C-alpha positions as CSV (number, residue, x, y, z in Angstrom):
1,X,9.8,-22.2,9.7
2,X,12.2,-20.4,7.4
3,X,13.3,-17.1,8.7
4,X,12.3,-14.4,6.2
5,X,14.9,-12.0,4.8
6,X,13.7,-8.8,3.1
7,X,16.4,-6.9,1.2
8,X,16.2,-3.2,0.3
9,X,17.1,-2.3,-3.3
10,X,19.0,0.9,-3.9
11,X,22.1,2.2,-5.8
12,X,24.2,-0.8,-4.9
13,X,21.5,-3.3,-6.1
14,X,20.0,-1.4,-9.1
15,X,20.3,-4.0,-11.8
16,X,18.8,-7.4,-12.5
17,X,22.2,-9.1,-11.9
18,X,22.5,-7.5,-8.5
19,X,19.0,-8.5,-7.5
20,X,19.6,-12.1,-8.7
21,X,22.8,-12.2,-6.5
22,X,20.7,-11.2,-3.5
23,X,18.1,-13.9,-4.3
24,X,20.7,-16.6,-4.8
25,X,22.3,-15.6,-1.4
26,X,19.0,-16.4,0.3
27,X,16.7,-13.3,0.1
28,X,13.0,-14.0,0.2
29,X,11.5,-10.6,-0.8
30,X,12.6,-7.1,-1.8
31,X,11.8,-3.8,-0.3
32,X,11.5,-0.6,-2.4
33,X,11.7,2.7,-0.5
34,X,8.8,4.7,-1.9
35,X,10.1,7.9,-0.2
36,X,12.9,8.0,-2.7
37,X,10.9,6.8,-5.8
38,X,8.5,8.4,-8.2
39,X,6.2,6.3,-10.5
40,X,8.8,5.8,-13.1
41,X,11.4,4.8,-10.6
42,X,9.0,2.3,-9.0
43,X,8.3,0.7,-12.4
44,X,12.0,0.5,-13.2
45,X,12.9,-1.3,-9.9
46,X,9.9,-3.7,-10.2
47,X,11.2,-4.6,-13.7
48,X,14.7,-5.2,-12.3
49,X,13.3,-7.3,-9.4
50,X,11.3,-9.4,-11.8
51,X,14.3,-10.0,-14.0
52,X,16.3,-10.9,-10.9
53,X,13.8,-13.5,-9.9
54,X,11.3,-11.8,-7.6
55,X,7.7,-11.7,-8.9
56,X,5.5,-8.8,-7.8
57,X,3.9,-10.8,-5.0
58,X,7.4,-10.8,-3.3
59,X,7.9,-7.1,-3.5
60,X,7.2,-4.7,-0.5
61,X,6.6,-1.0,-1.3
62,X,7.5,1.0,1.7
63,X,5.3,4.1,1.9
64,X,5.9,7.3,3.8
65,X,2.6,6.9,5.6
66,X,2.5,9.2,8.6
67,X,6.1,10.1,8.6
68,X,7.4,13.7,8.0
69,X,10.3,14.4,5.7
70,X,12.4,17.2,4.3
71,X,11.1,17.8,0.8
72,X,12.8,20.0,-1.8
73,X,16.1,20.8,-0.1
74,X,18.2,20.3,-3.2
75,X,21.9,19.2,-2.8
76,X,22.9,17.9,0.6
77,X,24.0,20.6,3.1
78,X,26.8,20.3,5.6
79,X,25.8,21.9,9.0
80,X,28.1,22.9,11.9
81,X,27.3,22.8,15.6
82,X,25.4,25.9,16.6
83,X,24.3,27.0,13.1
84,X,20.8,28.3,12.8
85,X,18.5,26.9,10.2
86,X,14.8,27.5,9.3
87,X,12.1,24.9,9.0
88,X,9.0,25.8,7.0
89,X,6.3,24.1,4.9
90,X,7.7,23.1,1.5
91,X,4.8,25.1,-0.1
92,X,6.0,28.3,1.6
93,X,9.8,28.4,1.1
94,X,9.5,31.4,-1.3
95,X,12.5,33.5,-2.3
96,X,16.1,32.8,-1.4
97,X,17.1,33.5,2.2
98,X,20.5,33.9,3.9
99,X,19.7,31.0,6.3
100,X,19.6,27.4,5.3
101,X,15.9,26.6,4.8
102,X,14.7,23.0,5.4
103,X,11.4,22.5,3.5
104,X,9.0,20.2,5.3
105,X,6.3,18.2,3.5
106,X,3.7,18.4,6.3
107,X,2.9,22.0,7.4
108,X,1.1,20.6,10.5
109,X,4.5,19.3,11.8
110,X,6.1,22.8,11.5
111,X,3.1,24.4,13.1
112,X,3.2,22.1,16.1
113,X,6.9,22.9,17.0
114,X,7.6,25.0,20.1
115,X,10.7,26.6,21.5
116,X,12.6,24.1,23.6
117,X,11.6,21.1,21.3
118,X,14.2,18.8,19.9
119,X,13.9,17.4,16.4
120,X,16.1,14.6,15.1
121,X,16.9,14.4,11.4
122,X,17.8,11.2,9.5
123,X,17.4,8.7,12.4
124,X,19.2,11.1,14.8
125,X,22.3,11.8,12.7
126,X,21.7,15.5,13.2
127,X,19.7,17.2,16.0
128,X,17.8,20.5,15.9
129,X,16.9,22.6,19.0
130,X,13.8,24.8,18.3
131,X,14.5,28.3,19.5
132,X,11.8,30.4,17.9
133,X,8.5,29.8,16.1
134,X,6.0,32.0,14.3
135,X,3.7,29.1,13.5
136,X,4.6,28.8,9.8
137,X,8.4,29.4,10.2
138,X,10.6,27.8,12.8
139,X,14.2,28.8,13.7
140,X,16.3,25.9,15.0
141,X,19.9,25.5,16.2
142,X,22.0,22.6,15.0
143,X,23.1,20.1,17.7
144,X,26.0,18.2,16.4
145,X,27.6,18.7,13.0
146,X,26.6,16.5,10.1
147,X,25.0,16.4,6.7
148,X,21.3,17.1,6.0
149,X,19.9,15.6,2.8
150,X,16.6,15.8,1.0
151,X,13.9,13.2,1.8
152,X,15.3,12.5,5.2
153,X,12.9,12.0,8.1
154,X,12.1,14.3,11.0
155,X,11.2,13.1,14.4
156,X,10.0,15.2,17.3
157,X,11.5,14.0,20.6
158,X,9.5,13.5,23.7
159,X,6.0,14.4,22.6
160,X,3.5,13.6,19.8
161,X,2.7,16.1,17.1
162,X,-0.8,14.9,16.5
163,X,-0.7,14.7,12.7
164,X,-4.0,14.1,10.8
165,X,-4.3,10.7,9.1
166,X,-3.6,12.1,5.7
167,X,-1.8,10.2,2.9
168,X,0.4,12.4,0.9
169,X,-0.2,12.7,-2.8
170,X,3.1,11.0,-3.6
171,X,2.0,7.9,-1.6
172,X,-1.4,7.8,-3.4
173,X,0.3,7.9,-6.8
174,X,2.7,5.1,-5.8
175,X,-0.2,3.0,-4.5
176,X,-2.0,3.2,-7.8
177,X,1.1,2.0,-9.6
178,X,1.6,-0.7,-7.1
179,X,-1.9,-2.0,-7.7
180,X,-1.4,-1.9,-11.4
181,X,1.9,-3.9,-11.1
182,X,0.4,-6.4,-8.5
183,X,2.9,-5.6,-5.7
184,X,2.1,-7.9,-2.9
185,X,2.7,-5.8,0.2
186,X,2.6,-2.2,1.3
187,X,4.6,-1.1,4.4
188,X,3.3,2.0,6.2
189,X,5.7,4.2,8.0
190,X,4.7,5.8,11.4
191,X,1.7,3.4,11.6
192,X,0.9,4.6,15.1
193,X,-0.5,7.9,13.7
194,X,-4.2,7.3,14.4
195,X,-6.2,6.4,11.2
196,X,-3.2,6.1,8.8
197,X,-3.6,2.4,8.4
198,X,-7.3,2.5,7.5
199,X,-6.6,5.4,5.2
200,X,-3.9,3.3,3.4
201,X,-6.2,0.3,3.2
202,X,-9.0,2.4,1.7
203,X,-6.6,3.8,-0.9
204,X,-5.2,0.3,-1.8
205,X,-8.4,-1.3,-3.1
206,X,-7.7,-2.9,-6.5
207,X,-10.2,-3.1,-9.3
208,X,-11.5,-6.1,-11.1
209,X,-11.6,-8.3,-8.1
210,X,-7.9,-8.5,-7.8
211,X,-6.3,-9.4,-4.4
212,X,-5.5,-6.4,-2.3
213,X,-1.9,-6.0,-1.1
214,X,-1.1,-7.0,2.4
215,X,-0.5,-4.2,4.8
216,X,2.6,-4.1,7.1
217,X,2.6,-1.6,10.0
218,X,6.0,-0.1,10.8
219,X,6.5,0.5,14.5
220,X,8.6,3.6,14.7
221,X,7.1,5.6,17.5
222,X,6.8,5.0,21.3
223,X,3.0,5.6,20.9
224,X,2.8,2.3,19.0
225,X,3.0,0.5,22.3
226,X,-0.2,2.2,23.6
227,X,-2.0,1.7,20.3
228,X,-0.8,-1.8,19.5
229,X,-4.2,-3.4,19.6
230,X,-5.6,-1.0,17.0
231,X,-2.4,-1.4,14.9
232,X,-2.6,-5.1,14.9
233,X,-6.3,-5.0,14.0
234,X,-5.7,-2.9,11.0
235,X,-2.6,-4.6,9.6
236,X,-1.4,-8.0,8.4
237,X,2.0,-7.9,10.1
238,X,4.4,-5.5,11.8
239,X,8.0,-4.4,11.4
240,X,9.9,-3.2,14.4
241,X,12.1,-0.4,12.9
242,X,14.8,0.8,15.3
243,X,16.0,3.7,13.1
244,X,13.2,6.2,13.7
245,X,12.3,4.5,17.0
246,X,15.8,5.2,18.3
247,X,15.6,8.8,17.0
248,X,12.3,9.3,18.8
249,X,13.3,7.9,22.2
250,X,17.1,8.0,22.3
251,X,19.6,5.1,22.4
252,X,19.3,4.6,26.2
253,X,15.6,4.0,26.1
254,X,15.6,1.9,22.9
255,X,16.5,-1.6,24.3
256,X,13.6,-1.5,26.9
257,X,11.1,-0.2,24.3
258,X,12.2,-3.0,21.8
259,X,11.6,-5.6,24.5
260,X,8.2,-4.2,25.3
261,X,7.1,-4.0,21.7
262,X,8.3,-7.5,21.0
263,X,6.4,-8.7,24.1
264,X,3.2,-6.9,22.9
265,X,3.4,-8.3,19.3
266,X,5.1,-11.8,19.3
267,X,2.5,-14.5,19.2
268,X,-0.1,-12.0,18.0
269,X,1.4,-11.0,14.6
270,X,4.1,-11.8,12.1
271,X,7.0,-9.7,13.4
272,X,10.1,-8.7,11.4
273,X,13.0,-6.6,12.7
274,X,14.6,-3.7,10.8
275,X,17.3,-1.1,11.4
276,X,21.0,-1.7,11.3
277,X,20.6,-5.5,11.6
278,X,24.1,-6.1,10.2
279,X,25.2,-2.5,9.8
280,X,28.9,-3.3,10.1
281,X,28.5,-5.1,6.7
282,X,28.0,-1.7,5.0
283,X,31.8,-1.5,5.3
284,X,33.0,-5.0,6.0
285,X,32.3,-8.4,4.4
286,X,31.7,-9.9,7.9
287,X,29.3,-8.9,10.7
288,X,30.4,-8.2,14.2
289,X,30.0,-10.9,16.9
290,X,27.6,-8.5,18.7
291,X,25.4,-8.4,15.6
292,X,25.5,-12.2,15.2
293,X,24.5,-12.6,18.8
294,X,21.7,-10.1,18.6
295,X,20.2,-11.7,15.5
296,X,20.4,-15.1,17.2
297,X,18.7,-13.8,20.3
298,X,15.8,-12.3,18.3
299,X,15.3,-15.5,16.4
300,X,15.2,-17.4,19.7
301,X,12.5,-14.9,20.9
302,X,10.3,-15.7,17.9
303,X,10.7,-13.0,15.3
304,X,9.8,-14.2,11.8
305,X,12.5,-12.4,9.9
306,X,14.6,-9.3,9.2
307,X,14.8,-6.4,6.9
308,X,18.1,-5.3,5.6
309,X,18.4,-1.7,4.5
310,X,21.8,0.0,3.8
311,X,23.4,-3.4,3.9
312,X,22.0,-4.2,0.5
313,X,20.8,-0.8,-0.8
314,X,24.1,1.1,-0.6
315,X,26.7,-1.2,0.9
316,X,29.2,-3.1,-1.3
317,X,28.7,-6.5,0.4
318,X,24.9,-7.1,-0.1
319,X,25.0,-10.8,-1.0
320,X,27.5,-11.5,1.8
321,X,25.2,-9.8,4.2
322,X,22.3,-12.0,3.1
323,X,24.4,-15.1,3.3
324,X,25.6,-14.2,6.8
325,X,22.1,-13.4,8.0
326,X,20.8,-16.6,6.6
327,X,23.5,-18.7,8.4
328,X,23.1,-16.9,11.7
329,X,19.3,-17.0,11.6
330,X,19.1,-20.6,10.7
331,X,21.5,-21.6,13.4
332,X,19.7,-19.4,15.9
333,X,16.4,-21.3,15.7
């Protein structure tokens, strides 16, 4: 069986020629990150994908699903260790404040935070220690200097927030455009949030007897392991996504959790692996030996394919990354 390679389109692959180069290198499908797209942007990328050789059935629209993000920050903000920032609902930010305000798209997430909690931003690139909460406004202290950008994800470490299974309006609008364009697959972030997969399935019913898009569950929370039966029953395949998963549990616990999730899903579902698969190729035309060995080991274990993210969305060596992954995956079978 051919190992599937899904490539993410972004600034480095935002043209028909760039998409065609990824296809010619061996890509099987394209991923569009809906968290960074509006309806117009989605239509534009679908047009480029089609002109580059990928019909709508081979496009995956990645939805925000149950994930929480910063929404409305404006320009990226550089933050230093020890700086205080505020988190509040994006609908409540109000007038300018002296502190840096991080608007959050789910008020339930902010309301659930308690002093002592740790929140990781953007797959753990920046940490926030919660020091004070009034319920609607939370004060946090920065752990580790870095950059915080709009639309980056937030992950609470060590416990579950208990978000309601509510699709955001932005997801609902994108789903309607996806149905109109005949996009073949919807990927749902934070699929372990109870009820989020059925809610997405219900929102993605096409009219006129058309075929409904397939639903991929993204495993990004430790709770996915306890709810794997329900996740598999309500999806058509899974992606094991190590970015948010690593932010949730920390690097030391990630290898064990990856093994357990693979053990719970391989043989029961089509499993693709995502998250820094060939991350070195965002700066180099060649992968590391460690990356090559890891890909080969995953293929030997039985994964059906891989999802490239920054390697093809922002890196300068996208086609080289696809060719390298194709060679390694084919030899690793």
